[in-house]
Backbone bond lengths (Angstrom), bond angles and torsions (degrees), N, CA, C in turn:
res aa  C-N    CA-C-N  psi(-1)  N-CA   C-N-CA  omega(-1)  CA-C   N-CA-C  phi
1 M - - - 1.466 - - 1.525 108.93 -
2 N 1.340 116.93 129.63 1.461 118.65 -177.18 1.523 111.32 -78.59
3 T 1.319 114.93 172.23 1.461 120.89 -175.14 1.518 112.27 -61.75
4 A 1.339 117.09 -40.78 1.463 120.86 -178.65 1.530 110.76 -62.35
5 A 1.327 116.53 -41.01 1.458 120.47 -179.78 1.518 111.20 -66.35
6 I 1.360 114.16 -39.26 1.464 118.51 178.90 1.525 110.32 -63.68
7 I 1.321 116.44 -43.17 1.460 121.02 179.64 1.530 110.57 -63.73
8 L 1.351 116.31 -41.17 1.459 120.49 179.28 1.528 110.81 -63.05
9 C 1.324 116.63 -46.29 1.470 120.56 179.38 1.523 111.38 -61.76
10 A 1.335 115.40 -41.36 1.458 119.74 178.96 1.524 111.09 -63.79
11 G 1.345 115.01 -40.46 1.458 119.00 178.68 1.516 112.30 -63.63
12 V 1.354 115.69 -43.20 1.457 120.16 178.69 1.531 110.39 -62.74
13 F 1.337 116.22 -42.42 1.460 120.95 179.56 1.527 110.95 -61.32
14 L 1.340 115.91 -46.17 1.461 119.75 -178.77 1.525 111.38 -65.46
15 F 1.334 115.68 -38.10 1.464 119.11 178.48 1.526 110.53 -63.55
16 C 1.338 116.47 -47.82 1.462 120.58 179.95 1.524 111.20 -62.61
17 A 1.334 115.70 -40.50 1.462 119.42 178.33 1.523 110.90 -62.84
18 G 1.339 114.83 -40.05 1.456 119.17 178.77 1.516 112.35 -63.57
19 V 1.342 115.65 -41.82 1.465 119.93 178.10 1.524 110.46 -61.87
20 L 1.333 117.34 -44.21 1.463 121.11 -179.70 1.525 111.40 -63.86
21 V 1.332 116.45 -42.57 1.466 120.21 178.59 1.522 109.90 -62.12
22 Y 1.335 116.06 -41.82 1.466 119.85 -179.61 1.524 110.81 -64.71
23 Q 1.349 115.72 -45.50 1.459 120.35 -176.38 1.524 113.11 -69.65
24 F 1.337 116.70 -40.75 1.460 119.95 -170.04 1.535 114.33 -106.17
25 V 1.309 117.48 -6.46 1.462 120.03 178.41 1.522 111.39 -122.88
26 I 1.332 116.53 -56.54 1.458 120.11 -173.35 1.525 112.08 -69.97
27 L 1.343 117.85 -48.37 1.462 119.93 -178.84 1.526 112.79 -61.99
28 P 1.354 119.22 -45.23 1.471 118.28 175.88 1.530 113.09 -60.38
29 Q 1.333 115.86 -38.54 1.463 118.85 178.68 1.524 111.38 -64.49
30 K 1.330 116.62 -41.51 1.465 120.34 177.98 1.521 110.83 -62.56
31 S 1.325 115.99 -39.79 1.459 119.78 178.48 1.524 110.71 -64.05
32 D 1.331 116.61 -43.19 1.465 120.57 -179.64 1.527 111.42 -65.63
33 V 1.322 116.88 -37.79 1.465 120.43 178.69 1.527 110.27 -62.84
34 A 1.338 116.46 -44.38 1.465 120.18 178.90 1.525 111.19 -63.71
35 T 1.337 116.74 -41.57 1.463 120.65 179.59 1.526 110.71 -66.03
36 D 1.322 116.46 -42.19 1.471 120.10 179.48 1.528 110.99 -62.83
37 A 1.335 116.20 -37.60 1.463 119.58 177.69 1.521 110.59 -63.80
38 A 1.333 116.09 -39.77 1.462 120.12 177.84 1.530 110.68 -64.42
39 K 1.326 116.49 -43.18 1.464 120.17 -179.36 1.529 111.43 -62.94
40 T 1.317 116.12 -37.48 1.466 119.59 179.11 1.526 110.56 -64.18
41 L 1.330 117.16 -43.47 1.461 119.98 179.17 1.521 111.56 -69.59
42 Y 1.315 116.40 -34.71 1.467 120.56 -177.96 1.516 111.89 -72.69
43 R 1.319 116.42 -47.02 1.472 120.08 -175.02 1.523 112.77 -99.55
44 G 1.314 116.72 -19.07 1.448 120.10 -176.35 1.509 111.61 82.27
45 T 1.312 116.84 156.09 1.454 120.86 176.36 1.519 109.14 -79.87
46 P 1.351 117.68 150.95 1.466 120.15 -179.20 1.527 111.73 -53.76
47 G 1.327 115.66 129.74 1.459 120.07 177.96 1.509 113.83 88.02
48 S 1.343 118.26 -6.34 1.459 119.98 -179.48 1.519 110.18 -81.41
49 A 1.322 115.71 169.37 1.465 120.41 -177.16 1.518 112.09 -65.53
50 V 1.342 116.74 -27.06 1.470 119.48 -177.77 1.515 112.15 -102.17
51 S 1.338 116.96 2.24 1.462 119.07 -178.37 1.511 110.81 -59.28
52 G 1.350 114.92 127.23 1.455 119.83 178.76 1.515 114.13 77.28
53 S 1.357 117.39 8.99 1.459 118.84 -176.01 1.511 112.51 -62.56
54 S 1.329 117.09 -27.26 1.466 118.95 -179.40 1.511 111.59 -69.60
55 E 1.293 117.42 -15.12 1.459 121.03 -179.85 1.534 111.71 -104.90
56 A 1.315 116.82 -8.26 1.454 118.88 -166.66 1.512 114.17 -74.11
57 G 1.341 117.34 -32.55 1.450 119.60 -177.21 1.517 112.15 64.68
58 D 1.340 116.77 29.89 1.456 121.37 -175.53 1.522 112.63 -101.56
59 G 1.334 116.85 15.55 1.456 119.22 178.73 1.504 114.28 89.50
60 T 1.320 117.93 -9.14 1.455 119.93 177.86 1.526 109.99 -75.77
61 N 1.308 116.01 154.79 1.456 121.81 177.88 1.522 108.61 -107.14
62 P 1.337 118.83 103.95 1.464 121.18 -176.78 1.528 112.92 -69.16
63 L 1.336 116.77 -6.35 1.464 119.72 178.95 1.529 112.38 -86.99
64 E 1.324 116.81 -11.00 1.466 119.77 -172.60 1.520 113.16 -58.34
65 E 1.340 117.42 -42.62 1.459 119.58 -178.47 1.525 110.84 -65.81
66 L 1.325 116.99 -36.07 1.462 120.55 176.36 1.524 110.70 -67.05
67 Q 1.318 116.57 -39.58 1.457 120.76 -178.08 1.520 112.66 -69.67
68 K 1.329 116.91 -21.20 1.466 119.64 173.78 1.527 110.71 -67.94
69 V 1.310 115.58 -31.44 1.468 120.58 177.27 1.518 110.38 -80.61
70 N 1.336 116.20 -42.18 1.460 121.42 -178.30 1.529 109.03 -147.41
71 P 1.329 118.45 108.32 1.463 121.38 -179.51 1.532 113.68 -62.39
72 D 1.336 117.48 -13.56 1.461 120.42 178.50 1.518 113.02 -73.31
73 V 1.339 117.66 -12.21 1.466 119.91 177.03 1.519 109.07 -65.00
74 E 1.324 115.64 123.07 1.459 120.64 -174.93 1.520 113.30 -114.71
75 G 1.333 116.60 -27.87 1.453 119.00 -176.38 1.511 111.69 -164.42
76 W 1.323 114.17 -170.42 1.464 121.08 178.25 1.533 107.74 -146.72
77 I 1.330 115.31 127.58 1.462 120.30 179.43 1.520 110.31 -111.47
78 T 1.326 115.72 136.77 1.457 122.41 177.85 1.524 109.47 -134.83
79 V 1.320 116.22 122.46 1.458 121.75 171.37 1.527 105.87 -106.82
80 P 1.333 118.37 102.33 1.466 121.02 -175.23 1.523 112.35 -53.59
81 G 1.327 115.95 138.56 1.449 121.15 178.11 1.512 114.16 83.64
82 T 1.347 117.31 5.81 1.468 121.53 177.28 1.527 108.96 -130.19
83 V 1.326 116.23 176.27 1.466 119.83 176.60 1.521 111.65 -79.88
84 I 1.320 118.04 -5.36 1.468 120.33 -178.59 1.519 109.07 -73.12
85 D 1.318 114.89 99.36 1.458 123.54 -177.52 1.524 105.61 -157.74
86 Y 1.340 115.19 75.84 1.457 121.04 -166.04 1.524 112.19 -136.95
87 P 1.342 115.81 155.10 1.467 118.84 169.36 1.521 109.78 -70.15
88 V 1.322 115.56 153.51 1.464 121.85 177.36 1.523 108.01 -114.03
89 L 1.317 116.54 130.36 1.455 122.90 -178.21 1.522 110.22 -107.77
90 H 1.342 116.69 150.38 1.461 118.13 168.10 1.525 108.05 -105.11
91 T 1.314 115.82 141.86 1.455 121.23 -170.69 1.523 111.72 -75.83
92 P 1.332 116.76 149.93 1.472 119.61 171.83 1.532 109.64 -62.82
93 Q 1.308 116.78 144.98 1.463 120.45 -177.29 1.526 111.92 -61.37
94 N 1.323 116.83 -30.25 1.468 119.62 -176.06 1.520 113.32 -92.01
95 D 1.338 117.75 1.66 1.473 120.26 -179.46 1.522 108.85 -156.94
96 Q 1.322 116.51 85.01 1.452 120.42 -175.62 1.525 113.11 -71.61
97 D 1.322 118.30 -12.41 1.465 121.99 178.29 1.528 112.92 -97.45
98 Y 1.316 116.63 4.70 1.468 120.12 -172.06 1.524 112.59 -54.43
99 Y 1.332 116.73 -45.80 1.468 119.64 -174.72 1.524 113.49 -85.11
100 L 1.316 116.29 7.66 1.462 119.16 165.42 1.518 110.61 -70.86
101 T 1.333 116.29 -25.61 1.467 121.15 -173.04 1.522 113.37 -128.15
102 H 1.344 117.28 12.56 1.468 119.72 179.61 1.524 110.07 -137.25
103 D 1.330 115.97 146.27 1.460 119.66 177.49 1.525 109.75 -86.39
104 W 1.319 116.23 -176.07 1.459 120.07 -174.57 1.528 111.98 -68.00
105 Q 1.331 116.80 -17.45 1.465 121.09 176.19 1.530 111.85 -93.36
106 K 1.327 116.23 8.99 1.467 124.19 179.67 1.520 113.05 66.91
107 Q 1.335 115.88 27.20 1.455 121.36 174.52 1.524 109.04 -93.17
108 S 1.322 116.98 138.54 1.459 121.53 -179.36 1.526 110.64 -64.51
109 T 1.340 116.87 133.31 1.456 121.85 179.97 1.515 109.97 -161.15
110 K 1.321 116.85 143.89 1.467 120.41 176.98 1.522 111.60 -68.63
111 Y 1.327 117.72 -18.01 1.460 121.53 -179.05 1.524 112.21 -77.21
112 G 1.327 116.68 -23.34 1.449 119.61 -179.27 1.517 111.93 60.73
113 S 1.321 116.09 -153.02 1.467 123.19 179.63 1.526 108.86 -137.56
114 I 1.315 115.52 168.40 1.452 120.10 165.41 1.525 105.42 -82.78
115 F 1.325 117.30 128.09 1.459 118.20 -172.78 1.521 111.06 -146.88
116 T 1.314 113.96 163.81 1.450 121.75 174.87 1.513 108.33 -130.84
117 V 1.307 116.75 151.48 1.450 121.43 177.48 1.512 108.18 -87.78
118 G 1.307 116.98 119.59 1.454 120.42 -174.28 1.508 110.38 87.77
119 S 1.322 117.03 -169.80 1.458 121.10 -178.97 1.516 109.75 -148.82
120 G 1.324 114.75 165.72 1.459 120.64 179.83 1.510 111.53 98.14
121 Q 1.327 116.14 145.28 1.458 121.47 -179.51 1.517 111.43 -68.18
122 A 1.326 114.96 152.03 1.459 119.60 172.46 1.524 108.67 -67.67
123 A 1.314 115.87 142.59 1.460 120.51 175.64 1.523 108.68 -82.79
124 P 1.333 117.59 163.44 1.469 119.45 175.62 1.526 110.81 -52.69
125 G 1.326 115.51 137.06 1.447 119.89 -178.53 1.513 113.44 76.60
126 E 1.324 117.34 19.60 1.455 121.80 177.75 1.524 109.81 -129.15
127 S 1.312 114.70 167.14 1.457 120.86 -179.58 1.517 109.46 -123.99
128 R 1.324 115.72 156.95 1.449 122.02 179.04 1.515 108.00 -141.18
129 V 1.336 118.34 152.69 1.458 121.62 -175.66 1.524 110.31 -128.13
130 L 1.341 115.39 133.18 1.456 122.12 170.10 1.527 107.74 -108.77
131 F 1.330 116.17 137.24 1.454 122.15 -178.16 1.529 110.20 -114.35
132 G 1.326 115.89 150.97 1.457 121.01 175.00 1.513 110.15 -168.24
133 H 1.331 116.16 152.35 1.460 120.93 177.63 1.531 110.57 -69.32
134 S 1.318 116.19 149.45 1.474 120.67 168.41 1.523 106.75 -104.33
135 M 1.317 116.25 87.99 1.466 121.99 -175.52 1.529 109.72 -72.52
136 R 1.311 115.14 140.70 1.464 119.72 -176.58 1.531 112.53 -67.78
137 D 1.321 117.49 -15.66 1.467 119.18 175.93 1.530 111.80 -88.35
138 G 1.337 116.85 4.99 1.456 120.80 174.77 1.509 115.26 95.91
139 R 1.323 118.70 -5.17 1.453 121.09 -178.29 1.529 111.86 -80.38
140 M 1.330 114.89 171.44 1.456 124.63 179.68 1.538 110.75 59.76
141 F 1.349 118.93 -127.36 1.458 120.94 -175.12 1.525 113.56 -93.78
142 A 1.322 118.17 18.45 1.467 120.28 -177.82 1.524 112.39 -58.80
143 S 1.324 117.58 -32.35 1.466 120.42 -178.24 1.522 112.38 -63.10
144 L 1.324 117.82 -21.34 1.461 119.64 179.81 1.522 111.56 -61.50
145 L 1.329 116.65 -30.67 1.459 119.65 -179.56 1.525 111.73 -63.69
146 K 1.321 117.29 -24.05 1.459 120.88 -179.28 1.526 112.45 -73.38
147 Y 1.333 116.45 -14.81 1.463 119.16 179.97 1.520 112.63 -68.94
148 G 1.327 117.58 -5.44 1.454 119.73 171.50 1.516 112.47 -68.54
149 G 1.329 117.10 -14.96 1.460 122.33 179.46 1.520 111.83 -99.47
150 L 1.310 117.13 134.54 1.461 121.86 -177.27 1.523 112.10 -62.22
151 D 1.320 116.74 -42.61 1.463 119.71 -178.29 1.523 111.33 -62.62
152 F 1.329 116.56 -40.04 1.466 119.33 179.66 1.522 109.82 -64.41
153 Y 1.330 116.73 -44.61 1.466 118.69 178.20 1.527 110.68 -58.18
154 R 1.318 116.53 -45.93 1.466 119.48 -176.88 1.526 112.45 -60.97
155 S 1.320 116.28 -26.84 1.462 120.08 178.51 1.523 112.36 -87.85
156 H 1.347 117.20 -14.09 1.464 120.87 -175.75 1.529 110.52 -140.96
157 P 1.333 118.42 60.28 1.465 120.75 -173.72 1.528 115.10 -80.75
158 T 1.327 117.26 -10.23 1.460 120.63 -176.42 1.525 110.41 -138.27
159 F 1.312 115.55 164.41 1.466 120.74 171.94 1.526 108.53 -146.33
160 T 1.312 116.77 171.32 1.463 121.46 179.42 1.520 110.03 -118.79
161 Y 1.314 114.53 150.02 1.461 120.78 176.70 1.512 108.40 -136.30
162 Q 1.313 115.31 127.65 1.461 122.13 179.57 1.524 108.95 -108.91
163 D 1.323 116.57 131.79 1.457 119.87 168.97 1.526 107.75 -134.66
164 K 1.317 116.83 -168.97 1.466 119.73 -175.36 1.528 112.31 -62.90
165 D 1.329 116.51 -22.12 1.467 119.80 -178.05 1.524 113.32 -89.99
166 G 1.329 117.49 -4.95 1.456 119.81 178.01 1.515 112.42 130.64
167 K 1.309 115.01 -177.22 1.460 121.71 -178.73 1.522 109.48 -98.35
168 T 1.335 115.56 133.34 1.465 121.50 178.53 1.522 109.50 -125.06
169 Q 1.325 115.13 156.68 1.460 121.10 177.30 1.521 109.37 -110.84
170 W 1.341 115.08 150.97 1.454 121.07 -172.94 1.514 110.34 -134.32
171 K 1.344 115.41 135.51 1.456 121.66 178.73 1.531 109.75 -101.13
172 I 1.306 116.82 124.01 1.460 121.36 178.24 1.525 109.26 -72.38
173 F 1.339 116.19 134.95 1.473 119.27 179.81 1.525 113.31 -127.39
174 A 1.338 118.85 -7.77 1.462 120.27 179.43 1.524 110.27 -158.94
175 V 1.325 115.46 147.47 1.473 123.00 175.28 1.518 106.10 -133.32
176 I 1.330 117.47 114.78 1.458 119.86 -172.81 1.524 112.25 -121.84
177 K 1.330 114.99 154.60 1.461 123.94 173.45 1.523 107.32 -114.23
178 V 1.316 117.26 123.07 1.459 119.94 -176.55 1.522 111.11 -133.18
179 N 1.316 114.69 151.21 1.453 121.39 175.12 1.525 109.60 -97.77
180 T 1.333 115.69 156.80 1.457 121.07 174.92 1.520 111.80 -118.75
181 E 1.334 117.84 -9.80 1.457 122.85 -179.73 1.528 109.96 -95.91
182 P 1.328 118.87 123.24 1.471 120.94 179.35 1.527 113.70 -58.28
183 S 1.334 117.50 -26.51 1.462 120.48 179.31 1.530 111.87 -65.66
184 Q 1.345 117.33 -15.98 1.466 121.78 -179.60 1.524 112.10 -96.33
185 G 1.314 116.16 3.65 1.460 121.24 -176.13 1.513 109.78 123.19
186 Q 1.315 117.09 164.83 1.461 121.18 179.84 1.529 109.99 -61.45
187 P 1.348 118.41 115.79 1.462 119.48 -179.15 1.531 112.07 -65.46
188 F 1.313 115.92 142.70 1.456 122.33 174.42 1.523 107.86 -92.05
189 N 1.318 116.93 126.53 1.460 121.25 -177.21 1.525 110.25 -79.78
190 Y 1.321 115.14 78.84 1.461 120.14 -178.98 1.525 112.25 -75.63
191 L 1.329 117.07 -5.52 1.460 121.53 -177.95 1.527 113.03 -90.93
192 R 1.322 117.82 4.68 1.465 119.81 177.97 1.525 110.43 -58.25
193 T 1.329 115.07 140.24 1.459 119.14 -179.95 1.527 113.52 -128.15
194 D 1.324 118.04 -19.97 1.460 121.14 -177.24 1.527 110.34 -117.20
195 F 1.333 115.99 141.44 1.463 121.24 -176.17 1.520 109.66 -136.98
196 S 1.329 115.91 141.45 1.460 120.46 -172.67 1.520 113.21 -82.16
197 T 1.342 117.47 -31.14 1.464 122.04 -178.57 1.524 109.54 -141.86
198 D 1.328 116.20 170.01 1.461 120.38 176.29 1.520 110.63 -59.94
199 D 1.338 116.40 -42.56 1.459 119.06 -178.87 1.527 111.62 -67.86
200 D 1.321 116.79 -32.11 1.469 120.00 175.15 1.528 109.42 -63.39
201 F 1.312 116.50 -43.82 1.464 123.13 177.76 1.526 110.70 -62.97
202 F 1.332 116.80 -49.36 1.462 120.47 -179.76 1.529 111.57 -65.99
203 G 1.333 116.58 -35.18 1.466 119.45 178.03 1.512 111.28 -62.27
204 F 1.331 116.45 -38.73 1.462 120.98 175.82 1.523 110.42 -64.31
205 L 1.330 117.04 -47.50 1.466 120.64 -179.59 1.523 111.70 -64.44
206 Y 1.314 116.77 -33.33 1.466 121.60 175.36 1.529 109.86 -59.83
207 Q 1.334 116.19 -45.62 1.460 120.41 179.16 1.532 111.10 -66.12
208 V 1.322 117.04 -36.69 1.468 120.56 176.41 1.525 110.00 -61.67
209 R 1.312 117.24 -47.48 1.460 120.35 -175.00 1.527 111.82 -71.00
210 L 1.321 118.35 -29.25 1.464 119.32 174.06 1.521 110.58 -62.56
211 R 1.324 116.70 -30.56 1.457 122.04 -177.00 1.527 113.36 -90.11
212 S 1.311 117.36 -5.07 1.461 120.17 -176.69 1.528 111.29 -70.39
213 V 1.328 116.07 134.42 1.465 120.49 178.32 1.522 110.82 -75.28
214 L 1.316 116.70 -12.92 1.460 122.08 178.09 1.517 109.65 -125.07
215 T 1.314 116.26 147.94 1.462 121.85 170.99 1.523 106.80 -100.51
216 I 1.325 115.74 116.34 1.464 120.91 -169.40 1.524 109.84 -120.09
217 P 1.344 118.05 130.63 1.467 122.21 -175.00 1.523 113.31 -80.19
218 V 1.331 116.22 64.66 1.464 121.64 175.93 1.527 107.36 -124.85
219 D 1.323 116.72 121.41 1.465 120.49 -178.57 1.521 110.69 -82.18
220 L 1.343 115.45 164.98 1.457 121.55 -178.22 1.519 109.97 -134.30
221 R 1.343 114.82 145.84 1.457 121.72 178.17 1.526 109.46 -128.40
222 A 1.313 115.34 163.10 1.461 119.76 179.59 1.524 111.65 -64.81
223 S 1.323 116.96 -23.82 1.464 121.22 -177.74 1.536 112.91 -87.89
224 D 1.333 117.70 -1.17 1.464 120.36 -176.32 1.528 112.37 -73.85
225 E 1.326 115.24 145.48 1.458 121.56 170.10 1.522 107.92 -95.39
226 I 1.321 116.35 136.43 1.459 122.38 -174.84 1.521 109.74 -114.77
227 L 1.323 115.56 138.25 1.454 121.42 175.89 1.525 108.16 -129.43
228 A 1.328 116.86 125.78 1.459 122.24 178.08 1.525 109.24 -110.40
229 L 1.328 116.49 137.06 1.461 123.14 177.23 1.522 106.86 -109.34
230 S 1.316 117.56 118.62 1.459 121.82 -172.38 1.522 111.35 -118.01
231 T 1.340 115.78 137.58 1.459 120.23 178.02 1.525 110.05 -149.63
232 C 1.324 115.89 163.05 1.464 120.50 178.31 1.522 110.29 -68.92
233 S 1.326 115.28 142.36 1.448 122.86 177.71 1.522 107.63 -119.58
234 Y 1.332 117.83 159.09 1.463 119.52 -169.56 1.521 114.64 -114.05
235 E 1.337 117.77 11.97 1.454 119.28 178.97 1.535 111.80 -68.36
236 F 1.352 115.70 -35.53 1.459 122.90 179.63 1.526 108.54 -144.81
237 D 1.319 116.95 166.09 1.459 120.86 176.44 1.531 110.13 -60.70
238 E 1.315 115.24 134.95 1.470 121.98 176.02 1.522 112.89 58.02
239 F 1.323 116.92 30.63 1.458 121.77 176.87 1.528 109.18 -83.02
240 R 1.321 116.85 158.11 1.454 121.39 179.42 1.530 110.53 -133.33
241 T 1.325 115.30 145.48 1.467 122.60 165.59 1.519 106.83 -110.08
242 A 1.321 116.59 131.27 1.464 120.81 178.73 1.518 109.41 -129.02
243 V 1.316 115.49 132.39 1.469 123.01 178.24 1.524 107.37 -108.45
244 F 1.337 116.30 121.35 1.461 121.57 -178.27 1.525 110.27 -103.68
245 A 1.319 114.83 139.82 1.466 120.46 179.62 1.519 109.45 -142.57
246 R 1.320 115.53 156.20 1.473 120.60 171.87 1.507 109.19 -117.26
247 Q 1.326 115.22 153.12 1.459 120.48 -179.54 1.529 110.62 -70.18
248 V 1.313 115.45 140.05 1.468 120.39 173.54 1.532 108.23 -64.63
249 R 1.320 115.67 130.17 1.466 120.83 -174.74 1.523 111.52 -76.99
250 P 1.322 117.65 156.48 1.464 120.47 176.71 1.524 111.11 -55.51
251 G 1.308 115.79 129.13 1.451 121.15 178.95 1.516 114.97 81.16
252 E 1.338 117.37 -3.85 1.460 121.28 -178.79 1.521 110.42 -90.80
253 S 1.312 116.95 143.80 1.456 120.74 175.03 1.529 109.83 -69.88
254 A 1.323 115.96 145.06 1.468 120.55 178.44 1.526 111.79 -84.10
255 S 1.315 117.88 -3.04 1.456 120.67 -179.27 1.528 110.64 -75.02
256 V 1.332 115.68 151.99 1.461 122.44 179.31 1.521 108.18 -129.38
257 E 1.328 116.47 141.81 1.463 120.22 177.08 1.528 108.88 -77.94
258 T 1.328 115.22 75.92 1.461 119.42 -173.89 1.527 112.73 -65.06
259 G 1.335 117.00 -23.71 1.459 119.48 178.36 1.510 112.28 -65.25
260 A 1.337 116.89 -21.11 1.466 120.67 179.18 1.518 112.42 -86.88
261 A 1.326 117.19 -6.47 1.470 120.77 176.87 1.523 109.51 -73.52
262 S 1.319 116.44 152.65 1.457 120.67 -178.63 1.522 110.24 -151.28
263 V 1.318 115.70 165.51 1.458 120.65 173.46 1.524 108.13 -72.50
264 N 1.320 116.32 133.75 1.459 121.08 -179.74 1.527 109.40 -79.96
265 A 1.323 117.06 113.33 1.462 121.45 -177.33 1.521 112.39 -77.40
266 K 1.346 117.45 -9.96 1.465 120.34 -178.04 1.534 110.78 -126.99
267 T 1.322 116.32 41.28 1.459 120.25 178.21 1.528 110.63 -60.12
268 L 1.329 115.87 135.48 1.454 121.15 176.02 1.522 108.82 -90.89
269 Y 1.326 116.61 107.44 1.461 122.46 -179.65 1.532 110.75 -100.49
270 P 1.328 118.00 165.53 1.467 120.49 171.63 1.533 110.54 -63.22
271 D 1.331 116.27 158.83 1.461 121.34 -176.88 1.523 112.92 -55.13
272 C 1.332 117.03 -38.22 1.462 120.38 -176.91 1.524 112.10 -62.16
273 W 1.317 116.98 -25.45 1.471 121.19 -179.53 1.530 110.50 -62.93
274 Y 1.333 116.02 -44.98 1.460 120.26 -177.24 1.527 111.32 -72.68
275 K 1.330 116.86 -30.42 1.461 120.09 177.39 1.529 110.77 -66.99
276 K 1.318 116.65 -34.09 1.464 120.60 -177.82 1.523 112.19 -88.46
277 Y 1.328 116.79 -44.25 1.463 120.79 -171.86 1.524 113.63 -103.16
278 G 1.329 116.55 -8.81 1.457 119.49 -179.28 1.515 112.30 83.67
279 G 1.324 115.76 -174.86 1.458 120.87 -178.98 1.517 111.36 94.80
280 Q 1.308 115.46 169.06 1.461 123.05 -178.03 1.518 109.65 -106.37
281 K 1.323 116.70 128.92 1.463 120.27 177.63 1.518 109.44 -66.70
282 P 1.339 118.50 122.94 1.466 120.16 -177.70 1.523 111.91 -73.60
283 S 1.295 116.16 156.17 1.465 121.55 175.20 1.525 108.69 -114.70
284 F 1.320 115.34 149.90 1.458 120.63 -176.55 1.524 109.49 -138.18
285 P 1.319 117.55 154.71 1.463 119.89 173.44 1.521 110.30 -68.85
286 S 1.308 116.45 161.70 1.462 120.19 174.52 1.518 109.29 -64.81
287 F 1.317 116.53 166.05 1.459 119.71 178.18 1.527 110.83 -59.35
288 A 1.336 116.21 -44.05 1.468 119.53 -178.50 1.531 110.93 -61.05
289 E 1.332 116.91 -42.02 1.463 120.84 179.27 1.522 111.02 -66.56
290 A 1.341 116.26 -44.43 1.462 120.24 -179.67 1.526 111.10 -63.90
291 K 1.312 116.53 -38.84 1.467 120.61 178.83 1.527 110.55 -65.41
292 E 1.320 116.16 -45.17 1.465 120.52 -179.38 1.522 111.60 -63.29
293 Q 1.342 116.00 -34.13 1.458 121.22 -178.23 1.528 112.76 -87.36
294 G 1.331 117.39 1.77 1.459 121.36 178.45 1.516 113.40 68.53
295 Q 1.347 117.07 34.50 1.456 121.53 -176.01 1.532 113.26 -100.51
296 I 1.326 116.57 17.62 1.470 119.52 -178.40 1.520 108.72 -122.98
297 P 1.320 117.84 81.56 1.470 121.45 -173.89 1.513 113.90 -67.52
298 W 1.320 118.38 -21.47 1.454 121.13 -177.21 1.527 113.06 -83.33
299 L 1.327 117.23 -10.26 1.469 121.17 -178.86 1.522 108.67 -84.35
300 T 1.335 115.98 119.89 1.467 120.65 -179.34 1.516 110.47 -122.73
301 P 1.323 117.57 153.89 1.481 121.27 -179.44 1.519 111.06 -60.64
């Protein structure tokens, strides 16, 4: 091999090595630095005047310092025992995909942010969705994919969400796998947020729970606020995993009887699931029929 070829090969090697270092070392570090900066502003440094303010319940808004940097900061989500401990952004009206590719400081990044379309809490009897990437290195919403396992759910049945009105706790009641491509079967619109009647709301939740890979002992009422956490899943192209939760009610314990949770033996999956993995797609009565027949134990007055 002549000298020119050796130099060319060396150059290609160094370029590829540089790309790998940037992708797998520098970018993750930049993401962690931005997240750590957010955590410092949110929780305060030890011994500072705002340290622990997110836990104090003293009327202060621990998001204020973050909002001085970026007014799009709307909340903070924490799933105890996981890496999910991030600010939540609301998207600009003219670019709903903005935070797919930008961090909370509006810096470009493949990690994006945890974000919601629009702003403001869901009203009783409504649903809301938070989006985030499921990065293969485990960052952002990647931990949501683990909720397909019963043991993981039992160790992480609740999460907290902080907004300007305070910190709330949420009980997970469903974990679903959904397709977005019509070629994989009729997509289920799990992103619905507004409902015309109580039965419309319950009918949606009925469809969510039919699709849950786990059967979870959390009841639902028409007055409940619903929060869904959505991320990319890797079973099929453009697949999604969504974790649904309801807010803990005033005066209600945040504990869940996780021992009563089980794997759902009759999960309703998209059509493509049965083509790849086999099995028979189950059939179910309509919501109205199931309600009339008393087949919805989780529905409470």
